C-alpha positions, 0 to 999 in steps of 0.5 A: 122653777123661778119664775121670771117676769121679762119687762122689755127695755123700751117699756121699763123706759116709757114708765121711767118717763111716765114717772118723772111726773110725780112731784111733792105736790101730787096729792090734788088730781091734776085738772083735765082739759074739757072739765074731765074732772067734773061730774056728767052723770049717769046716761052721759058718759061710757066708763072704761073698766079693766079687770083681772082675768076671768073665764067668762064674757065680762060684756056679755055676762047677765050683770052688765044690764043688771048694773046699768038698771041700777045705776044708769051708767054705761061700761065697757068692760075688759079684762087683762089676760091669763099669760103675763097680766103684770106685763100687760098691765104695765105695757098698757099704762105706759102706752097711755090707756085711759081706763076709768077704773082698773082692778089690781092686786095689792102688788099691782097697785103698789107697782102702778103707786111707784110709777106715779101712774095713779090719780090721787082719790081724796077729793074725788072719794070727799065728793062723790064717794061717801058710801065708799069712804065709810064702808071701810076701816081707816086701816085699810084706807091707810094701807092704799095711801102714801105717806101723808094721807094721799088716797090712791085705791078703793079697797075690796076686802075678803070678806071672811076672816077665818077661811080655811082657804086651803085644804085637802079633799078625799074620796071617802069611798076609796078610804072606807075600801082600805079600812079607814072611815074618817079623815085625819085630824092630826099630822100622824093621822095624815100620815098613817092614813097615807101609809095605809092607802099605800099598802092596800092599794099600791100604785093603783092611785095617787095618794095625795096629789099637790101642791095646789096654789091657785091665788087665795085670800091673804094666805101666800102661795107655797109649793106645800099644803098650807094645813100641813104647814100649820101643823107646825106652826109654819102659817106664812113665809114672813112670821112673828115669834112669840118675841115680837121679832119678825122670822123667815120661814126658814127661820121657824125652829120647826122648819127642819121638822116639816121639811122632813116630814115632806120628804119622807112622804115623797120618798115613800111614794105618799105625794104625787111623783108629779109634785114638782111638775103639778099645776093647779090644772093638773091637780084638779083633772087628777083628782076630777078623773078618779086618779087620786084619792086625795088632793090639796084644793081650794073651793073651786077645785071642790066646785069642779071635781066633786060633780064630775066625780060624782057623775062617773061613779055614782058617788053622793056627798058622803063620799067626800071627805075635806081635810081641815087645818092639822094639829102636830103631836103636841097640840100645835096648829096655827093658821093665819087669818084670810084677813086681806084687800082682796083688790085694789080699784084705782083710777088711772091719771089718764082717765078721761071721766074719774069723777063718774068713775067715783060716782059708779062706784059709790052708787054700786055700794049704796045698791050692794044687796041688789046688785051682789045677791038680787030680789027678796023673794026671787034670788034669796030669802032670809033664813028665820034662825040666824038671818042669814041669806039662803039663796034660790037656786038655779035663779040665783046662780044663773043672775047672780053667779058672777056679780062679785066680778063687777064689785069694785068697792063694798060696805064691808061690814055688810058683805060679811053677812052677804058673802057665804050666800055665795058659797051656797050657790054651788052645793060642792062649795058649800060641802067643802066650806061647812066642813073645812071653815065653819064647823072647824072654826067653831070648835077651834077658833084658838088657832088663828093667827092675826094676817100681821102685814096685809094692811103694811103699806107699800114698801121699797124692798118688799116690792123688789124681793119678795117675788124672787124670796119666795120662788127661792124658798119654794125651789130650795124645798122642792130640791130637798123633796127630790133629793138633790139637795138636803136640809143641811144646805140650809146654811147656804140657803140663809146665806143665799137668802140674805143677798136676795134682799131678805134682811132688807125686807125684814127691817121693814116688816120689822119696823111697820110692826114695832110701828102699830105696838 
């Protein structure tokens, strides 16, 4: 089930020509005709911003006039398509698109940087972006810079670094009918729960529907539940052993044991028979429609599925449970921190208004509380116990529900305490977040492992090979679960892994890790 990204030869040629402008002396923003690097100011220019795909009209959303009220700037918003966004982005850039701001994934940023498509930002940030500069750590700026300290992107940090972002949501009403009164907390309890459900319900329900591979902050998308993998000490595709050596997923001492567990569950009918064919949409639909007792999930699935199930089956909050990070029989549990750059805001070299683009982003950081959360007494109130933000719904959800989409930069420290209020706009999301993250992280702070490579600067071999390596290991695990291959094929897989660039990527990661000591 490999994903192939086919870029037309014409597009590659255009990007190659575009990249020829790269030179040792490209650290300063090139001068543009007509003073385009000069600040024209609010009310004197209309900016163009390209964002990632979302499910609402980004030009008619309530937030558009809110931001114009705050900053004075008019902005035309566009977004990438849901299908083949990378290809569309590259085609736009190659054809000379003049977006002033583009929101990019870290991989998209690195690709455009390698093509010399992005404008250096140091001078612009010094003049017009001081609040942006002060709002982020030096480590994040280093990540978005070249080896000479030239900044090419503005970080939007994920604000909660100990979130269990992938979990299992459970129909407790159906568990109680089968004589089970609590959710599993260990891998053995999960197996025992599924086995008892199988014995009680037979084939009436899907017992565990998955995998759920929606994009998730800081967590690699592998085709097995990360809250199961963590019980075997596996928390990412690339990990660091006790001796400080970089190892790959398949080299982990408990990889075989984890795959054997997944295979056993699959063969015994404890997992959805469509595991290899499921998508994030089908997993959500199966659980929300009542076909599954448990489902691999994130907060978005909870937000959509819980209200639907409550309405259809007259359920309450007590009828839902959440399986957080699981512990192994020996007490093992390792979950990678969600310390990550959520997305990068960059300026294309063809931008007509780079100074105003930086100024607009900076004005939004200065007025972050109003733009992101709203007006005290109208949209939110302060919790008297811990001074956290409590949203006033439904007006908060109605008028600030989509505000996150319009933040290109943040004051990262302020955003950390503003952000949980955004989850509170959805009772279902807050129910899940409380159970799997807040409660769990208070009880078990020791399980969280550093995200060792979140701030690693762009590296050519990682960019070149990582997608293929990830697809290949997903396919390999699927094949073992389906019985078309066995764990005895691991040596053959490792040989193919090396041929696909595995050792070259490892060398880059090890070099970066060693440089941080």
